[in-house]
N, C-alpha and C positions, 0 to 999 in steps of 0.2 A: 650391151644391149640398150637401145635408146627406145623410148615410147614416143610414138607419133600422136601429136595432139592436133586434131583438126582446127584449122584457124578459120575464123568467119571470112567469108568472100570479100566483104567490103569493111574497111576499118576507118575510123576517124583518128587522124593524128592529133593528139592532144598535146603532147610535148615531145618534139623531135629530139632535143638535147638530151632528155632522160629516157628516150625510147619508150614513150607511153602510147600505146594505141588501144582504142575501145571499139569493139565490134558494133557496127551501126544497128544491127538487129537487137542488141541489148539495151539500147537507149530508149528510155520512155519520153523524156523531155529534158530540156536545159533551162535553167532559171538564172537570170542575170542578177548580180548584187554588186553594183558599181563596176569596177574593173575586174571583177571575179565572175566566174561562171560555175554554178553548181549542176552537175550532170546527175540526173536520176536514172538509175539502172533497173532492168527487169527484176533482178535478184533482191531488190529492196535497198540496195547500198547507194550511197551518194558519194561523189568525188568533187572536190572544190579545186579549180585550177585558175591561176592568175592570168587569165586571158578574157578579153571582152567577149560577150556573145556574138558581136558582129564577126569575130574571127572564125567562127564556126558556121555562119549563116550560109554562105555560098555553097560550101561543100555538102551541107545537109540538105539545102533546097534541091539539089541535083538528085538526092536519094529520096525525095517526096516528103520531106519534113515541111511543116508550115510555121511561119512566123506569125503568131496570133496576137501578139502584144510586143511592146518594146523590150519587155524583159522575159519573154518566154518563146521558145521554139518547141513544137511538140512533134512526135511521131504519130500520125494518124492510125497506125496499126493497133496502138494501145488506147484508143479512145473508147470509153465505156458509155458515156452519157453526155449529152449537151443539154444544159438548162438555159432555155432562152430568157426566162425572166431575170436571171442574174447574170447573163451573159458570161457563163462559166462552162468549162469542159472539165469533165471528170475523167481522169486516166486510171490506168491499172495502178495498183498499189495505193489506191485512194488518194491520188495527188490531184490538185486542182490547178487550172490554168485560167485566168481571166482573159477575156477577148475584148480587144480594143474596138471601139465604135467603128473606127475606119476599117477594120478588117472583117466586119460582119458579112459583107457581101462575098468576100473571098471564101469565107467558111461555108456560107449557104451553098455556094456553087462548087465546093471541093469534094474530095472523096469522103470527108467526115459524114456528110449526109447519107452516103451510100452505106457506110459502115454502121452508123447508129440508127439509121431509119428515121422515124419521126421525132421531132423535138419534144422535149419535156417542158411544160410551162410551169 
């Protein structure tokens, strides 16, 4: 007897050699640390991988993720609040992501504004 476990429809291939896949709907944000990337998940766990954040960017952009800073890629579905005074986004699980000045116009015109509503000052 085998148990069927439903798999997420879309997965991020983190490490093909070790066959590590993460459901995109579970990812809150990615944080770069040199040549490593820390992936923050919905259940509160973190996973560190020896890949640059750039390696994930194209695949995640196609799924609606936003690169808000050279060290951060966020999932707009998990945005809780935008603080314009600090140029910071607060995500689920009390995670923070700074927004680069060059990315401000993208953030203001993106789906984050629709999700969060009015900005907090």
